[in-house]
N, C-alpha and C positions, 0 to 999 in steps of 0.2 A: 696690856700691850707689851711690845718687846723693843729692843734697841738694835738688833742685828749684830750683837757681839756674842759670838758662839762660845758657849761654856765648855763644851767637850764634843768629841766625835764619838757617837754611840754606834751600836750595831743592832740591826734587826735580827732577832734570833728565831722568830716564828711568824708565819703568815697563815691565817686561817680564814676561810670563806664561810660566812654564815648568812645564807640567803643573799640579800643585796648589800650586805655589810662585810667589809674586810677588817679582821681583827689583827692588829700588829702587837707583838711582844718585842719590846726594845730594851737592850741592855745599855745603861748609862749610869754608872755609879755616882757621879756628882749630882746630876739633876734629879735622880731618884732618891737621894739621901733624905729629902724632906717632902717627897711627892705624896699626895693624898688624893683620894677619890674626888674628882671634880676639878682638880687643878689644871691649869693650862700650860702646855709645853709646846714650843715651836720645834717641829721636826722638818728639817730642810726648809725652814721658813713658813711652814704651814701650822697655824694654831690648832692644836688638837687637845682633847680633854682626856685626862687620865680616868679610866673606868675601873682599874684594879691595880693596886700596887702589890706585886706578888710577894710570897713569903721570902724569896731571895731578894735581899734589899737592894740589889743593883738592877732590878728590872721593873717595868711597868707596862700596862696594856693600854691600847688606844683603839678606837673604832673609826673606820673610814666609811662615810656614806657616799652614795652615788655622786653627789655634787662635788665632793672632795676628789673622788676618783676621776671625774671629768675635767676638773680645773687644774690638777697638779700632776706631777710626775710620779706620785706615790702609788699610782695604780700598777706600776711596774716593779714595786718593791719586792725583794726576795730575801730569804734568809741569807745572812752573810753580808748584806748591803750595809755600807757605812753611811751614817746620817749625821748632819749637824744638829745639835741640841742646844736649846736656850730656855730657861725658865722665864715666866712672866716677870716684868719689872716691878719690884716692890715700891710702894709709895715712899718717896724720898730717895729712891735709888738714883744712881748716876745714869744719865742719858749719854752713854759713850759713843753710840753710833748715830742713828736718826730714828724718827718715829716710825716704828714698824708695827702694823696691826696683826700680821700673821694671816692676812686675807690674800691669798695668792691670786694674782690677776691672770696668769697664764704661764706657759712654759716657753723657754727660749732654747736654742740649740747652740752648742759650742762649735764655732766655725774654725777656730785656729788659735794657737798660742805661740808666742815668741819668747823663748826663754832668754833671760839675761844671766849674769854671773850669779846673782842671788834672788832676783825678782823675775816675774813673768808679766807679759802683756797678753791679755786674753780677749778675744773678740767673739761676740755672741750675735746671733740672728734673732730678731724680735718678731712676734706677730704684728702685722701692719697697724692694727688698732691700738697698739700700746706704744708705738714709736714716738708719737707726738708728746708723750709725757716724759721723755728721756732727753735731758739736755746736758751739754758739756759742763762739768764741774757740779752737776746735781747729784743727788743721792739715789741709789737704787739698791734693792735687796735681792741678792742672787743666792738661792738655796739657803736662805736664812742669814746670809753674810751682808752686813752693811758696807757698801762700796761707793766710791766716788767715780763718776763717769769721766774717763779721760778724753774720749772723743766719740762723736756720732757720725754716721754716714748712712743716710736713708733709713733702712730698717735694721741697721746694725749698730752696736756700740762696743766700745773697748774699755776695759778696766786694767789698772796696774795692780798686781798683787805683791804685797811686801812679803819678806821671808816668814814672818809670823803667820800670816794668812795661809801661805802655802803649807806650813808645818802643822797648823792647828785646826784646819778645816778640810772638808773634802775637796775643795777647789784645787788643792795641790795634786790630786790624782785624776781629775776629770780630763778626758781626751776628746778630740774632735768627733762630733756625732752624738755626744752625750746631751741629754736634755736636763734643764735645771728649772726650778721654780723661780718665778719673777714676781716681785711686788714693786710697782712703781710708787713714786712719792704721793701719798694721799693728799697732800696740800695741792699738788698740781691738778688732781681730779676735781677737788672742790672749787679751785679758782676757775677752771674751765666751766664747770656747771653754773657758777654764779655769774660769770661774765657773759656767757651765752644768753642767759635769761635777761641780763641787763641790756645787751645789744639788741635783742629782739624787742624789748620794751621801748628802748630809745628810738628804734626805727619806726615802730608803730606810732609813737608819740609825734615824731617829726613828720610823718605822713599825714597826721591829722591837723597840722598847723596850716 
């Protein structure tokens, strides 16, 4: 799993199509320093598997299958694109953000940003089926970045970006119309699943009395 604390901004240096699979070569000196075949690395919040660490020690390759291409914004990846990178959390590591699985739920669209003197407020539009999992002051992962929801309004939410986030992640360069990967809080999804089953069971039991 991951924490949503981006380690570095990497760059896609090559995109190759091989039947129904897209092979990405990514440059990221920090995360590739100890990358090995089979390791997990979050790329814009999407958990991907290293299939080849190249001779150049600052690069690694990843494969995108149709499910990944359908669920995430990585289908539009091109050489030169900047991406947020994070290695999997080691056992005993610090959980600096929140629990992030790297299982992208869908994509959101950046609707607008309000710059401050050093910080920005950014508003995103969500797919309707995901909006119920997003609550004010809750956690959300946007392109691999753990953020706190500042406000919600229907199918939109707003986050406040501190100077470090603006400088050290791709969220500092995103513009209205850009799409980003979204992972909602997995705890919210489990709670919904469990309480729905309980409510249905309780209703059936009450009807039998």
